[in-house]
C-alpha positions as a Markdown table, in Angstrom:
| # | Residue | x | y | z |
|---|---|---|---|---|
| 1 | Met | 0.0 | 0.0 | 0.0 |
| 2 | Glu | 2.8 | 2.4 | 0.8 |
| 3 | Ala | 4.4 | 2.0 | -2.7 |
| 4 | Ile | 1.0 | 2.7 | -4.2 |
| 5 | Leu | 0.5 | 5.9 | -2.2 |
| 6 | Asn | 4.0 | 7.1 | -2.9 |
| 7 | Trp | 3.6 | 6.5 | -6.6 |
| 8 | Met | 0.1 | 8.2 | -6.6 |
| 9 | Asn | 1.5 | 11.3 | -4.7 |
| 10 | Ser | 4.6 | 11.6 | -6.9 |
| 11 | Val | 2.5 | 11.5 | -10.1 |
| 12 | Asn | 0.0 | 14.0 | -8.7 |
| 13 | Glu | 2.9 | 16.4 | -7.9 |
| 14 | Arg | 4.1 | 16.3 | -11.5 |
| 15 | His | 2.4 | 18.8 | -13.8 |
| 16 | Asp | 3.5 | 17.3 | -17.1 |
| 17 | Leu | 1.9 | 13.8 | -17.0 |
| 18 | Leu | -1.8 | 14.0 | -16.2 |
| 19 | Pro | -2.8 | 16.8 | -18.6 |
| 20 | Leu | -1.8 | 14.3 | -21.3 |
| 21 | Trp | -4.4 | 11.9 | -20.0 |
| 22 | Lys | -7.3 | 13.5 | -22.0 |
| 23 | Glu | -8.9 | 10.5 | -23.5 |
| 24 | Arg | -11.0 | 9.1 | -20.6 |
| 25 | Pro | -10.8 | 8.2 | -16.9 |
| 26 | Ile | -9.5 | 4.7 | -16.2 |
| 27 | Val | -9.6 | 2.8 | -12.9 |
| 28 | Ile | -6.6 | 0.7 | -12.0 |
| 29 | Phe | -7.6 | -2.0 | -9.5 |
| 30 | Ile | -4.4 | -3.0 | -7.8 |
| 31 | His | -4.7 | -6.3 | -5.9 |
| 32 | Glu | -1.7 | -6.4 | -3.6 |
| 33 | Asn | -1.7 | -9.4 | -1.4 |
| 34 | Asp | -5.3 | -9.4 | 0.1 |
| 35 | Glu | -6.0 | -5.7 | -0.4 |
| 36 | Val | -7.7 | -4.1 | -3.4 |
| 37 | Ile | -7.0 | -0.4 | -4.2 |
| 38 | Pro | -9.0 | 1.3 | -6.9 |
| 39 | Leu | -7.0 | 4.2 | -8.4 |
| 40 | Thr | -9.0 | 6.5 | -10.7 |
| 41 | Val | -6.8 | 8.3 | -13.2 |
| 42 | Asn | -8.0 | 11.4 | -15.1 |
| 43 | Ser | -6.4 | 14.5 | -16.5 |
| 44 | Asn | -6.5 | 16.3 | -13.1 |
| 45 | Glu | -5.3 | 13.7 | -10.6 |
| 46 | Ile | -5.0 | 10.1 | -9.5 |
| 47 | Lys | -7.0 | 9.2 | -6.4 |
| 48 | Ile | -8.3 | 6.3 | -4.5 |
| 49 | Asp | -11.9 | 6.3 | -5.5 |
| 50 | His | -14.7 | 3.8 | -5.2 |
| 51 | Asp | -17.0 | 5.6 | -7.7 |
| 52 | Tyr | -15.8 | 4.0 | -10.9 |
| 53 | Glu | -19.0 | 2.6 | -12.5 |
| 54 | Phe | -18.5 | 4.2 | -15.9 |
| 55 | His | -14.7 | 4.2 | -16.2 |
| 56 | Arg | -12.6 | 1.8 | -18.2 |
| 57 | Gln | -11.0 | -0.8 | -15.8 |
| 58 | Val | -7.6 | -2.4 | -15.6 |
| 59 | Tyr | -6.8 | -5.1 | -13.0 |
| 60 | Ile | -3.3 | -5.8 | -11.8 |
| 61 | Lys | -2.8 | -8.5 | -9.2 |
| 62 | Gly | 0.5 | -9.5 | -7.7 |
| 63 | Thr | 2.8 | -9.5 | -4.7 |
| 64 | Ser | 3.9 | -6.2 | -3.1 |
| 65 | Glu | 7.4 | -6.6 | -4.8 |
| 66 | Thr | 5.9 | -7.1 | -8.2 |
| 67 | Ile | 3.5 | -4.2 | -7.9 |
| 68 | Lys | 6.3 | -1.9 | -6.8 |
| 69 | Glu | 8.4 | -2.9 | -9.9 |
| 70 | Val | 5.4 | -2.2 | -12.1 |
| 71 | Leu | 4.7 | 1.2 | -10.5 |
| 72 | Asp | 8.3 | 2.2 | -10.6 |
| 73 | Gly | 8.3 | 1.4 | -14.4 |
| 74 | Asp | 10.9 | -1.4 | -14.0 |
| 75 | Gln | 8.6 | -4.0 | -15.4 |
| 76 | Lys | 6.0 | -3.7 | -18.2 |
| 77 | Ile | 2.6 | -5.1 | -17.3 |
| 78 | Thr | 2.2 | -6.5 | -20.8 |
| 79 | Ser | 5.3 | -8.5 | -20.7 |
| 80 | Leu | 5.4 | -9.9 | -17.2 |
| 81 | Asp | 5.1 | -13.6 | -16.7 |
| 82 | Ser | 1.5 | -14.7 | -15.7 |
| 83 | Gly | 3.0 | -16.5 | -12.7 |
| 84 | Arg | 4.2 | -13.2 | -11.3 |
| 85 | Val | 1.3 | -11.0 | -12.1 |
| 86 | Asp | -2.3 | -11.3 | -13.3 |
| 87 | Val | -3.4 | -8.4 | -15.6 |
| 88 | Lys | -6.8 | -7.9 | -17.1 |
| 89 | Gly | -8.3 | -5.2 | -19.2 |
| 90 | Lys | -8.6 | -4.2 | -22.8 |
| 91 | Leu | -5.3 | -4.1 | -24.6 |
| 92 | Arg | -5.6 | -0.4 | -25.4 |
| 93 | Asp | -6.3 | 0.4 | -21.7 |
| 94 | Leu | -3.4 | -1.8 | -20.6 |
| 95 | Leu | -1.0 | 0.0 | -22.9 |
| 96 | Tyr | -2.3 | 3.4 | -21.7 |
| 97 | Val | -1.7 | 2.5 | -18.1 |
| 98 | Glu | 1.6 | 0.9 | -18.8 |
| 99 | Ser | 2.7 | 4.2 | -20.5 |
| 100 | Leu | 1.8 | 6.1 | -17.4 |
| 101 | Phe | 4.0 | 3.8 | -15.3 |
| 102 | Leu | 6.9 | 4.2 | -17.6 |
| 103 | Leu | 6.6 | 8.0 | -18.0 |
| 104 | Ala | 6.2 | 8.5 | -14.3 |
| 105 | Arg | 9.7 | 7.0 | -13.6 |
């Protein structure tokens, strides 16, 4: 959870990334161990938000270590072994989220 909050805060502090996120809000459900954190990403901010009914959804499930590697941009979610992480969502949304992880490094 700490890695998720640190990543969310660092991205929110940057003024160059989120304005590029004009297309549509996406919810990233991060399943870390037994906890699920819904992060809503839009052009203004990233926040933990449980009101995600109409947003596109991406699911990332893995260990704390794997989630941290993904958030840090050290691992691409589209190329991780399915034994390390379980990722679900439309390919376009997965690539969009993956680009945010990489650009936020």
